[in-house]
N, C-alpha and C positions, 0 to 999 in steps of 0.2 A: 877445518880441523875438528877433530872429534875430541871430546873430553868425557872422562869417566865421570868426574864430579867437579863442581865449582864451589869454592869456599868463598862466601861474601861476608866481609866484616868491615867493621870501621874502627880507626884509631883517631884519637884527638891529638892535634899537635897546636902550639901556640903560634899564632900568626898576628904579625904586626900589619895593621893597617892606620887607621888614626889613633887606636889604641891596641894593646895586645889583649887577644882573647883566644880562646881554645876553639878550634873548627874541627869538624869531623872530616876525615879524608876516607872515603869509601874503597874498599880494595876488593877486587875479584880476581881469585887465583884458580887457574884451570889446572887440573891433573889429568895427564894423558894415560892411555893404556899401559905404556911403558914405565910409569910411574914419574916422568919428568914434568916439571911445573912451569907454568907460565904466567906472569902477571897480565891479565887481560885489561884491566882497567883500574885506574886509581883516582878517578874523579867522582864528582857528585853526579854527573849526567855522564851516564856510560856511552862509550862511541863505539862504532861498528868495527869489529876485529875479524869479520870473516869466519866467525863460529858457525858451524853448520849442525852440529849434534851435542847436546849436553845430556848425560844420562841422570846425573844426580846433582842438585843443588844443596849445600850445607851452609846455613847462616845462622845469626842469633834472632831470627823472627822479627826482623825490622817490619814496622807497620806497613802492609801494603806490597811487601816482597813476594809473597806467595802469588798473589794475583798478577803482579807483574812478570813472574817467571812463566806462569800458566799461559799468558797472552803470547809470549815470545816462543817459548819452549813447551808446546802442549803435552809432549810426550816425556818430559823429564820428571823424575820423582823429587821430592824435597823431604829434607830432614833437618830438624833442629839441631844445632851444634851441641855435643854433649856438655862442653865446658858450660855454655850458657844454661843449659838444663839444671846442671849441678848448681851453678849459682843460683838460679831461681828456686830450687829446692831448699838450698841453705837459708835463704831468705825467709822461709815460710816456717821454720822449726825454731824451736828455742835454741839458744846461744849453746846451751849444754849438751844437745843432740847434734849440732852441725858437723862436728868431726866424724862421728860414727856414722851418721846417715850418708856423708859423701863417700866415706870409704865403702859403705855397703853398696852405694850406687856404682862405683867403679866396677863391680863385678858384673853388672849388667854390660856396659859398653866395652869392656875388656874380654868380653866371652869370645871364645874360639870360632864359634859358629851361630847360626840363627837359633837352633833348638836349644843350645847353652844359654844363649842369651834371653830367651823366653823364660826358661826356667829360673835363671837369677832375677829376672824382672818379677816373676810370680813370688819368688822367696823374699824379694825386696819389698814388694806390696804388701804381702801377709806379714812380714815382721813389723813394718812400720805402722800399718793399720792398727795391729793390736797396741803398739806403744802409744801412739799418738791418738787412738780412739776414733779413727775416722772410718 
């Protein structure tokens, strides 16, 4: 099976063992060229699903994920999830700037094409470097 990209993320659910605690359930969702989606795995230890080729992985940057992807799919590209990048940016700025910086960042990941995205990123960096003094 060939996937254009695979989203990898975790969600936390309450699990009752001897006590109730939150545990991470890791999800891998593959998107085919026709846009259809398939849950590839939802375990901590991925299982073999017959995946032959993945062009792009998108995740929140779990520690070690890029190395693991490169070992199994050396031709695949990796991209950080824009939602997680936006959250990271928001945590690094003053509370009073969060809404504005997140709105400005949307122009980067909502760009229609690569060239527009690059221009939006440059404008974003220029504005916020001047504002934050970095």
